[in-house]
C-alpha positions as CSV (number, residue, x, y, z in Angstrom):
1,X,98.7,78.6,2.4
2,X,102.1,77.1,3.2
3,X,100.9,73.9,4.9
4,X,97.8,71.8,4.7
5,X,95.2,72.3,7.4
6,X,94.4,69.1,9.4
7,X,90.8,68.0,10.0
8,X,91.0,69.3,13.6
9,X,92.3,72.6,12.5
10,X,89.5,72.8,9.9
11,X,87.0,72.5,12.7
12,X,88.6,75.5,14.4
13,X,88.6,77.4,11.1
14,X,84.8,76.8,10.7
15,X,84.3,78.5,14.1
16,X,86.4,81.5,13.0
17,X,84.6,81.7,9.7
18,X,81.3,81.9,11.5
19,X,82.5,84.7,13.8
20,X,85.7,86.5,14.4
21,X,87.8,87.8,15.9
22,X,87.6,85.4,18.8
23,X,89.8,84.7,21.8
24,X,91.0,81.1,22.4
25,X,88.5,80.8,25.2
26,X,85.7,81.9,22.9
27,X,86.7,79.2,20.4
28,X,86.8,76.6,23.3
29,X,83.2,77.7,24.2
30,X,82.0,77.2,20.6
31,X,83.7,73.8,20.4
32,X,82.1,72.3,23.6
33,X,81.0,69.2,21.6
34,X,84.6,68.5,20.7
35,X,85.5,68.3,24.4
36,X,88.9,70.1,23.7
37,X,90.5,72.0,26.5
38,X,91.9,75.5,26.1
39,X,95.5,74.2,25.8
40,X,94.5,72.0,22.8
41,X,92.7,74.9,21.1
42,X,95.7,77.2,21.7
43,X,98.0,74.6,20.1
44,X,95.8,74.5,17.0
45,X,95.6,78.3,16.8
46,X,99.4,78.7,17.2
47,X,100.0,76.1,14.4
48,X,97.5,77.8,12.2
49,X,99.1,81.2,12.7
50,X,102.5,79.6,11.7
51,X,100.8,78.2,8.6
52,X,99.4,81.6,7.7
53,X,95.8,80.6,7.7
54,X,94.9,82.4,10.9
55,X,96.0,85.9,12.1
56,X,95.7,87.5,15.5
57,X,95.6,90.9,17.1
58,X,96.3,91.7,20.8
59,X,93.7,93.3,23.0
60,X,95.3,93.9,26.4
61,X,96.6,90.5,27.4
62,X,94.3,88.6,25.1
63,X,94.9,87.3,21.6
64,X,92.0,87.6,19.2
65,X,92.1,85.3,16.3
66,X,90.6,85.7,12.8
67,X,90.9,83.6,9.6
68,X,93.5,84.8,7.1
69,X,91.8,83.1,4.2
70,X,88.1,83.1,3.1
71,X,86.2,79.8,3.4
72,X,85.5,79.9,-0.3
73,X,89.2,80.2,-1.1
74,X,90.1,77.4,1.4
75,X,87.5,75.1,-0.2
76,X,88.9,75.8,-3.7
77,X,92.4,75.0,-2.5
78,X,91.3,71.8,-0.8
79,X,89.2,70.7,-3.8
80,X,92.1,71.2,-6.1
81,X,94.4,69.3,-3.8
82,X,91.9,66.4,-3.6
83,X,91.5,66.3,-7.4
84,X,95.2,66.4,-8.0
85,X,96.1,63.9,-5.3
86,X,93.5,61.2,-6.2
87,X,92.7,61.8,-9.8
88,X,95.8,63.5,-11.2
89,X,93.7,66.6,-11.9
90,X,91.3,64.7,-14.1
91,X,87.8,66.0,-13.3
92,X,86.2,63.5,-15.7
93,X,87.7,60.6,-13.8
94,X,86.4,62.0,-10.5
95,X,82.9,62.4,-11.8
96,X,82.9,59.1,-13.5
97,X,84.0,57.4,-10.3
98,X,81.1,59.0,-8.3
99,X,78.6,58.2,-11.1
100,X,79.8,54.6,-11.7
101,X,79.9,53.8,-8.0
102,X,76.4,55.1,-7.6
103,X,77.6,57.6,-5.0
104,X,75.4,60.4,-6.4
105,X,71.7,60.5,-5.8
106,X,69.2,61.2,-8.5
107,X,68.8,64.7,-7.0
108,X,72.6,65.3,-7.0
109,X,72.7,64.1,-10.7
110,X,69.9,66.5,-11.6
111,X,71.7,69.3,-9.8
112,X,74.9,68.6,-11.8
113,X,72.9,68.4,-15.0
114,X,71.3,71.8,-14.4
115,X,74.7,73.3,-13.5
116,X,76.2,72.0,-16.7
117,X,73.3,73.3,-18.7
118,X,73.7,76.8,-17.1
119,X,77.4,76.8,-18.0
120,X,76.6,75.8,-21.6
121,X,74.2,78.7,-21.9
122,X,76.9,81.1,-20.6
123,X,79.3,79.9,-23.3
124,X,76.9,80.6,-26.1
């Protein structure tokens, strides 16, 4: 991915990950709550094509858009960017910040504990 995806572009990506290929009008329909017009959506789609995160195919006079990257891969890239930008890649510091600031619920802490236990079992 050559450029970062903006928050607005990510909203469009979520639509395309749910169903694709879609025309710009189809995307507009699915984003009614955003109250974006078709011109706005087309601008986002064109930017995203230039960034390489969306592809298109023509069907007559219509362009049908699809994600060029999987949601899982996108989340991985964004997570790494977040970790590197705010915590210099230090996962311990990230987790310590969330734990020390009480930003994790008991349920979330239990989930992380179970996840770590599962990983430890794999390593043995």
